[in-house]
C-alpha positions in Angstrom: 239.4 -76.4 -170.1 235.7 -75.6 -169.7 233.6 -77.0 -166.9 229.8 -77.1 -166.8 227.5 -77.6 -163.8 224.6 -79.4 -165.5 222.2 -79.0 -162.6 222.9 -75.3 -162.3 222.2 -74.5 -166.0 219.5 -77.1 -166.5 220.9 -78.4 -169.8 218.3 -80.0 -172.1 219.6 -83.6 -172.3 217.5 -86.5 -173.5 216.7 -88.8 -170.6 216.1 -92.6 -170.8 215.1 -94.5 -167.7 215.4 -98.2 -168.1 214.1 -100.9 -165.8 214.6 -104.5 -167.0 215.5 -108.0 -165.8 218.8 -109.1 -167.2 218.4 -111.6 -170.0 220.5 -114.0 -171.9 220.3 -115.3 -175.5 220.6 -118.9 -176.7 224.0 -120.2 -177.7 224.4 -120.6 -181.4 222.1 -117.7 -182.5 223.6 -115.4 -185.1 223.3 -111.8 -186.3 225.0 -109.4 -188.7 228.7 -109.1 -188.2 231.7 -106.8 -189.0 235.2 -107.9 -189.6 238.0 -105.9 -188.0 241.7 -106.2 -187.2 242.5 -106.8 -183.5 245.6 -107.0 -181.4 248.6 -108.5 -183.2 246.8 -108.3 -186.5 244.2 -111.0 -185.6 241.0 -111.2 -187.7 238.1 -110.4 -185.4 234.4 -111.0 -186.4 232.0 -109.2 -184.2 228.2 -109.0 -184.0 226.9 -105.5 -184.8 223.1 -106.1 -184.8 220.8 -107.7 -182.4 220.2 -111.5 -182.7 217.2 -112.6 -184.6 214.3 -112.8 -182.2 216.3 -111.4 -179.3 214.5 -108.9 -177.1 215.8 -105.3 -177.2 215.6 -102.8 -174.5 213.9 -99.6 -175.7 216.9 -97.3 -176.0 218.2 -95.4 -179.0 220.8 -97.0 -181.3 223.3 -94.2 -180.9 226.4 -95.9 -179.7 228.4 -95.7 -176.5 226.9 -95.0 -173.1 227.4 -95.1 -169.4 225.1 -97.6 -167.7 224.4 -97.9 -163.9 222.6 -100.8 -162.3 221.5 -101.8 -158.8 222.1 -105.4 -158.2 219.8 -105.9 -155.3 216.8 -105.0 -157.6 218.3 -106.6 -160.7 217.5 -103.5 -162.8 219.1 -100.7 -164.8 218.8 -97.4 -163.0 219.7 -95.3 -166.0 221.7 -95.0 -169.2 223.6 -92.0 -170.4 223.7 -92.2 -174.2 224.2 -88.5 -174.7 227.7 -89.5 -175.8 228.4 -86.5 -178.2 230.4 -88.9 -180.5 232.6 -89.8 -177.6 233.4 -93.1 -175.9 233.1 -93.7 -172.1 236.3 -95.7 -172.1 237.0 -95.5 -168.3 234.6 -95.4 -165.3 234.9 -95.6 -161.5 232.5 -95.7 -158.6 233.0 -94.4 -155.1 233.2 -97.0 -152.4 230.0 -95.8 -150.8 228.1 -96.1 -154.2 226.9 -92.5 -154.1 228.9 -91.0 -157.0 230.5 -92.4 -160.1 232.8 -90.8 -162.7 233.4 -91.4 -166.5 236.2 -90.4 -168.7 234.8 -89.7 -172.2 237.3 -89.5 -175.1 237.7 -89.6 -178.9 235.4 -86.5 -179.5 234.1 -83.9 -177.0 236.6 -85.2 -174.4 235.4 -84.7 -170.8 235.2 -86.0 -167.3 231.6 -86.4 -166.0 230.4 -87.0 -162.5 227.1 -88.8 -161.8 224.9 -89.2 -158.8 224.4 -93.0 -159.0 220.9 -93.4 -157.5 219.4 -90.6 -159.5 219.4 -90.2 -163.3 221.6 -90.0 -166.4 222.3 -86.3 -166.2 225.8 -85.7 -165.0 226.0 -83.6 -161.8 228.8 -81.8 -163.6 231.0 -82.1 -166.7 234.5 -80.8 -167.2 235.5 -80.4 -170.8 239.0 -81.8 -171.6 239.2 -81.3 -175.4 243.0 -81.1 -175.4 243.1 -84.8 -174.3 244.8 -87.1 -176.8 243.8 -90.7 -176.1 241.8 -92.1 -173.2 241.0 -90.2 -170.1 241.9 -92.1 -167.0 239.7 -91.6 -163.9 239.5 -92.8 -160.3 237.5 -91.9 -157.2 237.9 -92.5 -153.5 235.2 -93.9 -151.1 233.3 -90.6 -150.7 234.1 -88.7 -153.9 236.1 -86.2 -151.9 239.0 -86.9 -154.2 238.3 -87.6 -157.9 241.3 -88.0 -160.2 241.5 -87.5 -164.0 244.4 -87.3 -166.5 245.2 -87.8 -170.1 247.8 -87.1 -172.7 248.4 -83.3 -173.0 246.5 -82.7 -169.8 247.8 -82.4 -166.2 246.7 -84.5 -163.3 243.4 -83.0 -162.2 241.8 -83.6 -158.8 238.1 -82.7 -158.2 235.6 -82.8 -155.4 232.1 -84.1 -156.0 230.7 -80.6 -155.3 232.5 -78.8 -158.2 233.7 -79.2 -161.7 236.5 -76.7 -161.1 239.6 -78.8 -160.2 240.6 -78.6 -156.6 244.2 -79.3 -157.7 246.0 -79.3 -161.0 249.5 -80.9 -161.3 251.7 -80.7 -164.4 254.1 -83.5 -165.4 257.7 -83.0 -166.3 257.9 -82.0 -170.0 257.7 -83.6 -172.5 255.9 -86.3 -170.5 252.2 -86.5 -170.7 249.5 -88.2 -168.6 248.7 -91.9 -169.0 247.1 -93.1 -165.7 245.9 -92.0 -162.3 244.7 -93.5 -159.1 243.5 -92.5 -155.6 243.3 -94.5 -152.3 239.9 -95.4 -151.0 240.7 -93.2 -148.0 241.5 -90.2 -150.2 244.8 -89.6 -148.4 247.0 -90.4 -151.4 246.6 -89.9 -155.1 249.0 -90.3 -158.0 249.5 -89.7 -161.6 251.7 -91.7 -164.1 253.1 -90.0 -167.2 255.2 -91.0 -170.1 256.8 -90.0 -173.4 254.6 -91.4 -176.2 257.8 -92.0 -178.2 259.0 -94.2 -175.4 262.1 -94.2 -173.2 260.8 -92.2 -170.3 258.1 -92.0 -167.6 257.4 -90.8 -164.1 255.1 -91.3 -161.1 254.0 -88.3 -159.1 252.5 -89.0 -155.6 250.6 -86.5 -153.5 248.9 -86.5 -150.1 245.2 -85.7 -149.9 245.8 -82.0 -149.4 247.6 -81.7 -152.7 251.1 -81.6 -151.3 253.7 -83.4 -153.5 255.4 -86.2 -151.7 257.7 -87.4 -154.4 258.4 -87.9 -158.1 260.0 -91.2 -159.3 261.3 -92.0 -162.8 260.1 -94.9 -164.9 262.2 -96.4 -167.8 259.3 -96.2 -170.2 255.7 -95.0 -170.4 253.5 -96.6 -167.8 251.0 -99.4 -168.5 249.2 -98.8 -165.2 249.2 -97.5 -161.7 247.8 -98.9 -158.4 247.3 -97.0 -155.1 246.6 -99.2 -152.1 243.2 -98.7 -150.4 244.9 -97.4 -147.3 247.1 -95.0 -149.2 250.4 -96.4 -147.9 251.7 -98.1 -151.1 251.9 -97.2 -154.8 252.9 -99.4 -157.7 253.4 -98.5 -161.3 254.5 -100.8 -164.2 255.9 -100.5 -167.6 256.0 -103.5 -170.0 258.9 -105.3 -168.3 258.9 -104.3 -164.6 256.6 -103.1 -161.8 258.1 -100.7 -159.3 256.6 -100.4 -155.8 257.1 -97.5 -153.4 256.2 -96.5 -149.8 253.6 -93.9 -150.7 254.5 -91.6 -147.8 258.3 -91.6 -147.8 258.9 -92.4 -151.5 261.3 -95.2 -150.6 261.4 -98.0 -153.2 260.1 -101.2 -151.8 261.0 -103.4 -154.8 261.4 -103.6 -158.5 259.8 -106.8 -159.7 260.4 -108.1 -163.3 257.5 -109.1 -165.5 258.7 -112.0 -167.7 257.4 -111.9 -171.2 256.2 -108.3 -170.9 252.7 -106.9 -170.4 250.2 -104.2 -171.2 248.1 -105.0 -168.1 248.2 -102.9 -165.0 249.7 -104.6 -161.9 247.5 -104.4 -158.9 248.0 -104.1 -155.1 245.9 -105.5 -152.2 244.3 -103.0 -149.8 247.4 -102.6 -147.6 249.9 -103.3 -150.3 250.9 -106.7 -148.9 250.1 -108.5 -152.1 251.0 -107.7 -155.7 249.7 -109.4 -158.8 251.2 -109.3 -162.3 250.4 -110.9 -165.7 250.8 -110.3 -169.4 251.8 -111.7 -172.7 253.2 -114.9 -171.2 249.7 -115.8 -170.0 251.1 -116.2 -166.5 249.5 -114.8 -163.4 252.0 -114.2 -160.6 251.2 -113.5 -157.0 253.8 -111.8 -154.7 253.8 -111.1 -150.9 255.7 -108.3 -149.1 257.9 -109.8 -146.4 259.2 -106.6 -145.0 262.2 -106.4 -147.4 261.0 -107.5 -150.8 258.1 -109.0 -152.8 258.5 -112.7 -152.8 256.6 -114.8 -155.4 254.1 -117.1 -153.8 252.9 -118.8 -157.0 252.4 -118.6 -160.7 249.8 -120.0 -163.1 249.8 -120.2 -166.9 246.2 -119.7 -168.1 245.6 -122.5 -170.7 244.1 -122.0 -174.1 244.4 -118.2 -174.2 246.6 -115.6 -175.8 247.2 -112.7 -173.4 246.3 -111.6 -169.9 245.0 -108.1 -170.2 243.1 -107.4 -166.9 244.0 -108.1 -163.3 242.3 -107.5 -160.0 242.7 -108.4 -156.3 240.2 -107.9 -153.5 241.2 -105.4 -150.9 241.6 -108.1 -148.3 244.1 -109.9 -150.6 242.3 -113.2 -150.5 240.8 -113.3 -154.0 242.6 -112.7 -157.3 241.2 -112.4 -160.8 242.5 -112.3 -164.3 240.8 -111.4 -167.6 242.2 -112.7 -170.9 242.1 -112.0 -174.6 242.0 -115.2 -176.7 242.6 -115.4 -180.5 240.3 -116.4 -182.2 237.7 -116.9 -179.4 237.2 -117.8 -175.8 238.2 -114.9 -173.6 238.3 -115.9 -170.0 237.7 -114.8 -166.4 240.0 -116.7 -164.0 239.5 -116.5 -160.3 242.0 -117.7 -157.6 242.1 -118.0 -153.8 245.4 -116.6 -152.5 246.3 -120.0 -151.0 246.7 -121.8 -154.3 247.7 -121.4 -158.0 244.9 -123.7 -159.0 241.9 -121.6 -160.1 238.7 -121.7 -158.1 237.0 -121.5 -161.5 237.4 -120.3 -165.1 234.6 -118.9 -167.3 235.6 -119.1 -170.9 232.2 -118.1 -172.3 233.4 -114.8 -173.7 233.8 -113.9 -177.3 237.3 -112.5 -177.3 238.5 -110.1 -174.6 237.7 -109.6 -170.9 238.8 -106.0 -170.6 238.3 -105.0 -166.9 237.6 -106.7 -163.6 236.5 -105.2 -160.2 236.0 -106.9 -156.8 234.2 -105.9 -153.7 236.7 -105.5 -150.8 236.0 -109.0 -149.4 236.1 -110.6 -152.9 232.5 -111.8 -152.5 231.4 -110.3 -155.8 233.3 -109.7 -159.1 232.2 -107.6 -162.0 233.7 -108.2 -165.5 233.6 -106.1 -168.7 234.0 -107.8 -172.0 234.3 -106.9 -175.7 231.4 -109.3 -176.3 230.7 -111.8 -179.0 233.2 -112.9 -181.6 233.0 -115.5 -184.5 229.5 -116.6 -183.6 230.0 -117.2 -179.9 227.7 -115.9 -177.2 229.0 -113.9 -174.3 228.0 -111.2 -171.9 229.5 -107.7 -172.2 229.0 -107.3 -168.4 228.9 -110.2 -165.9 228.7 -110.2 -162.1 229.8 -113.3 -160.2 229.7 -114.6 -156.7 233.1 -115.8 -155.6 232.3 -119.4 -155.5 230.8 -119.9 -159.0 231.6 -119.4 -162.7 227.9 -118.9 -163.5 227.1 -115.1 -163.4 224.4 -114.0 -161.1 223.8 -111.0 -163.4 224.6 -110.4 -167.0 224.1 -108.1 -169.9 224.5 -109.6 -173.4 225.9 -107.6 -176.2 222.5 -107.8 -177.9 220.6 -106.2 -175.0 221.2 -102.7 -176.3 220.8 -101.7 -180.0 224.1 -100.5 -181.4 226.2 -101.6 -178.4 228.6 -104.6 -178.7 231.4 -104.0 -176.2 232.1 -102.9 -172.7 235.4 -101.3 -171.9 235.2 -100.6 -168.2 233.4 -101.6 -165.1 233.4 -100.9 -161.4 231.5 -102.0 -158.3 230.6 -100.3 -155.0 232.0 -101.7 -151.8 228.7 -103.3 -150.7 228.2 -104.8 -154.1 224.9 -102.9 -154.5 225.8 -100.9 -157.6 227.7 -101.5 -160.8 228.8 -98.8 -163.3 
């Protein structure tokens, strides 16, 4: 592992400062496409060039990037396109909006920390070239605890001040890292590991000082992990079941089946009272902790879609979101109030997949990341909604940046002022 303090050494990195009003393109416009094979062998047709006559922002056409925006000014603060042939697959932003982190993988694998209201030069970068597959990242409210893990790497924990890990925790061999998470308060962090061949997994939970609280087995590699904002509850799911523990004692709260299986991470509300699952059955399920077990409050089958692949719940537990992949077209964002299985609204304007969702703590704003256009449809790759409306208040189309057609990850600060 090799870590670099970019500010200290003054690395010569190309800078691009972009300030632009979000734009949308007319429905029905077309551009050059590529044909690929998607989940389940589906034939996917995706735009790979800007639409005819569509305005482009003046950035280089060199692939993947990290983008930060300030919603109050409706502008892009900066873009990091110094990707080094890597993909910024996972991002997270501190609750206070000061720092954000990205896990770059595929080539030149690394974790990079950014000062959000500054520029696109990472404050530091920690090389993780042993990583195989995506690098999972998370950050607490103040970036005092930043987690990162990947296959063939331990669970790393950083502070914003240094690229040298504060803690490094190995998994039980032959298990390798899949996912990580940290509470908003920074008092609990966790790593989830599995055997890529299947048949085994584990969850390791630590307090904020790096002391191991407990290790718990999983029947298979994990699909996701969720640490409640207050650090009191941890959940991790495999394809068929989500297990929930008291994050301090390690006592198992419940083991909740996931009918029809899933590859979506189950999510907890801020105090762990509410749990949301969804998956291949197209069904969103909301559960409530009654002191003894998680009791299902309701379920909803999302119509006209193929899979649920992204879930989110606001910290206050009042607003729930689901993102879907639809074959051949029409990926959806679905938003619920906790009181009813009838959606508040559905936005089906996406090309194929809504990959990630993130709420502000009160559910007032929702950010969504999408793979973008498919089969001639028009859809944003990033959208930001107010709770009460399916019409985005901000959006980035997949033609806004030359060479960019998909967004894989998104996060939003607590006050809703910044999106990464």
